[in-house]
C-alpha positions in Angstrom: -0.7 15.6 -0.1 -0.9 11.5 0.5 1.1 8.1 2.3 -1.0 5.4 1.4 -0.5 2.1 2.7 -1.0 -1.3 1.0 -1.1 -4.6 3.1 -2.3 -8.4 2.8 -4.0 -10.8 5.4 -2.4 -14.0 4.1 -0.7 -15.5 1.0 1.3 -13.6 -2.0 -2.1 -11.3 -3.3 -0.2 -9.2 -4.9 0.0 -6.0 -2.9 4.3 -5.6 -3.8 3.0 -5.5 -7.5 -0.1 -3.7 -6.6 1.8 -1.1 -5.7 4.9 -0.5 -7.7 1.9 -0.2 -10.0 0.1 2.3 -8.8 3.3 4.2 -7.9 4.2 4.1 -12.0 1.0 5.8 -12.5 0.5 7.9 -9.1 -0.2 11.7 -10.6 2.0 13.2 -8.3 5.4 12.8 -7.4 5.8 9.5 -5.2 8.1 7.7 -3.2 7.2 4.0 -2.6 8.5 3.0 0.3 9.9 -1.4 1.0 7.7 -1.4 4.5 7.4 -5.5 4.3 9.2 -7.4 7.4 9.3 -10.9 5.2 13.1 -8.9 3.9 14.4 -8.9 0.6 14.0 -7.1 -1.8 11.3 -7.9 -4.6 11.6 -5.2 -6.5 15.1 -5.6 -7.0 14.9 -8.9 -7.8 11.7 -8.4 -10.0 11.4 -4.3 -11.6 15.3 -4.2 -11.0 16.1 -7.8 -12.2 18.5 -7.8 -10.1 20.9 -5.1 -11.6 20.6 -3.3 -8.8 22.8 -4.0 -5.3 20.7 -3.7 -1.9 23.6 -1.9 -1.3 21.3 0.9 0.7 17.8 1.3 2.1 16.0 1.1 5.6 18.2 0.0 7.6 20.6 2.3 6.4 17.9 4.9 7.4 17.3 3.6 10.9 21.0 3.8 12.1 21.8 6.7 10.8 22.7 9.9 12.8 21.2 12.6 10.5 17.4 13.8 10.8 15.2 10.4 8.8 14.0 12.7 6.0 17.5 13.2 5.1 18.8 10.1 5.0 15.3 8.8 2.7 16.5 11.0 -0.2 20.3 10.0 0.2 19.1 6.1 -0.5 15.9 6.5 -2.5 16.7 5.1 -6.2 15.1 6.0 -9.9 12.9 4.5 -10.8 11.4 6.5 -13.3 10.9 10.1 -13.2 8.8 11.2 -10.7 9.1 8.2 -8.7 11.8 7.1 -6.1 12.4 4.0 -4.3 13.6 3.0 -1.0 14.4 -0.9 -0.2 13.2 -2.9 3.2 15.8 -4.3 5.3 17.8 -7.4 3.0 16.5 -9.9 5.0 14.3 -11.0 7.7 16.9 -11.3 9.9 17.3 -7.6 9.9 14.1 -6.1 10.3 13.9 -6.9 14.2 16.5 -3.8 13.7 13.4 -1.5 12.0 11.5 -1.3 14.9 12.8 1.5 16.2 12.4 3.2 12.6 8.6 3.2 12.0 7.3 6.1 14.4 9.7 8.4 13.3 9.6 7.4 9.9 5.8 8.1 9.8 6.4 11.5 10.8 9.2 11.7 7.9 6.5 10.8 5.2 4.0 12.8 6.9 5.9 16.0 6.0 7.0 14.6 2.5 3.7 16.9 2.0 5.3 19.6 2.6 7.6 19.4 -0.6 5.0 18.1 -2.8 6.0 14.6 -2.6 3.1 11.6 -2.3 4.3 8.5 -0.3 2.7 4.4 -1.1 4.1 1.8 1.1 3.8 -1.6 0.8 3.8 -3.0 4.7 3.7 -6.5 3.5 1.7 -9.0 4.9 -0.3 -8.2 8.5 0.7 -10.0 11.7 4.5 -10.2 11.4 6.3 -9.9 14.5 7.9 -6.6 12.9 4.7 -5.2 11.0 4.9 -1.7 10.6 1.4 -0.7 12.4 2.0 2.7 13.3 2.8 3.5 9.1 -1.1 1.1 8.5 -2.1 3.6 11.4 -0.9 6.4 10.5 -1.8 6.6 6.8 -3.5 8.6 5.1 -6.0 5.3 3.5 -4.6 2.1 4.6 -5.8 -1.0 2.1 -6.5 -4.2 2.8 -4.9 -6.4 -0.9 -6.8 -9.7 -1.4 -7.9 -12.3 -4.5 -11.3 -13.0 -4.0 -11.2 -16.9 -3.8 -12.4 -18.0 -0.8 -9.5 -18.7 1.8 -7.7 -15.3 0.3 -11.5 -14.1 1.8 -11.6 -15.9 4.9 -8.4 -14.8 5.9 -8.3 -11.5 5.2 -11.5 -11.5 7.1 -10.8 -11.2 10.5 -8.1 -8.8 10.5 -11.3 -6.5 8.5 -12.9 -7.2 11.4 -10.7 -5.8 13.5 -9.7 -3.6 11.9 -13.8 -1.9 12.3 -14.2 -2.7 15.6 -11.4 -0.9 16.3 -10.9 2.2 13.7 -7.5 1.0 14.1 -6.9 2.7 10.4 -7.5 5.9 9.8 -9.2 5.2 6.3 -9.5 1.8 5.7 -10.1 0.0 2.4 -10.3 -3.0 0.4 -8.2 -3.1 -3.1 -9.3 -6.2 -4.8 -6.9 -8.6 -6.9 -8.2 -10.9 -9.9 -12.2 -10.0 -9.0 -14.6 -13.0 -10.5 -11.8 -15.4 -9.5 -14.9 -16.7 -8.3 -16.1 -14.2 -6.3 -17.2 -10.1 -7.3 -15.0 -7.1 -5.7 -18.2 -6.1 -4.4 -19.3 -9.2 -3.1 -15.7 -9.9 -1.3 -16.0 -5.6 0.0 -19.7 -6.2 1.0 -18.5 -9.8 3.1 -15.9 -7.7 4.6 -17.6 -5.2 5.2 -15.0 -2.6 3.8 -15.6 0.3 1.5 -14.0 -0.5 -2.1 -11.0 1.5 -3.3 -11.0 -0.7 -6.5 -9.9 -3.9 -8.1 -7.1 -4.5 -10.6 -7.9 -7.7 -12.7 -6.2 -11.3 -13.0 -3.5 -10.6 -16.1 -0.6 -12.9 -15.3 1.3 -11.8 -18.0 0.9 -7.6 -17.9 1.4 -8.3 -13.6 4.7 -10.1 -14.7 6.0 -6.6 -15.6 6.4 -5.3 -12.7 7.0 -8.0 -10.1 9.7 -9.5 -13.0 10.5 -6.9 -15.1 9.0 -8.6 -17.9 8.8 -6.8 -21.2 6.1 -5.3 -21.6 3.7 -7.1 -24.8 2.3 -5.4 -27.4 -0.5 -2.7 -25.6 0.6 -3.1 -22.3 -0.1 0.4 -21.7 -4.1 0.5 -23.4 -4.9 -3.2 -21.6 -6.9 -3.1 -18.6 -3.9 -4.4 -16.1 -2.3 -0.7 -16.8 -5.5 1.0 -17.0 -7.2 -0.1 -13.3 -4.2 0.7 -12.4 -4.5 4.8 -13.5 -8.2 4.5 -12.5 -7.4 3.5 -9.1 -3.9 6.2 -8.4 -6.2 9.2 -9.7 -9.4 8.4 -7.5 -7.1 7.6 -4.6 -5.0 10.9 -4.9 -8.7 12.7 -5.2 -9.7 11.8 -2.2 -7.2 11.7 -0.2 -6.1 15.9 -2.4 -9.2 16.9 -1.5 -11.0 15.9 1.5 -8.5 14.9 4.3 -11.3 14.1 6.5 -12.1 16.4 10.1 -11.0 14.6 13.5 -13.4 12.1 15.6 -14.1 12.7 18.8 -11.9 9.2 18.9 -9.2 10.9 17.2 -9.6 8.9 14.4 -10.2 10.4 10.8 -13.7 11.0 9.5 -14.5 9.0 5.1 -15.9 11.9 3.7 -15.2 10.4 0.4 -18.0 11.2 -2.1 -18.3 7.5 -3.0 -21.4 6.9 0.2 -19.6 3.3 -0.1 -17.0 4.6 1.9 -18.9 5.8 4.4 -21.7 3.4 4.8 -19.8 0.1 5.1 -17.6 1.3 7.9 -20.6 2.4 9.5 -22.8 -0.3 9.1 -20.2 -2.7 9.9 -19.5 -0.1 13.0 -23.5 -0.7 14.0 -22.8 -4.2 13.7 -20.1 -5.0 15.5 
């Protein structure tokens, strides 16, 4: 029912950790695609602790003669039923080989709805030479992930301004990691002019379960970190499942979320630009 893309403006705010956490909390079968052009799979090294070889991934999809959807099914690894994962480039040197893949991949990911599967894309950092722009533009939801310290918010602002001013993404949003450090999630969203999709608390020990494969501490699944991921996954899924959004006159998708902040923030920002 949905393609959700996550990206960041700078630094390492936790895009991969959040994308993996959302995939594991997702209420439907989901495919996690590692499209970060930096290369070197953080999930294979972290969640799998290097126990799985990087012997297949998007590079195989790019060079295969078969249709993209068929190759995706062959190279996808099972994280946990029903979560599957497609590793990205093995190194940044290989990322340029994926340049011609993004558009057919976007088509194939959109078609997965027909088989009852959603998609979460880890698109890495914006501004990279080989960033998967087409995936970001065509996703049902494209979320900028940021922390709330001043350097992070300041770095995110220029990208947020561009997204809102040009309506580059069909439905943009902000996902905050570590609210209250020092600014609130709502404050960051208001400053950036993006609708707030949710926030994940700053819990390094719990985050390490996803990005380092660390053993979960007692009551991990009932902790604030895991609960926030489940809440965000449920809310995002409900949004795109029930409200596809009619096309506007500019060829974009209108935001029609019942949470008025999604529409109000985008509209207000557009009026001021």
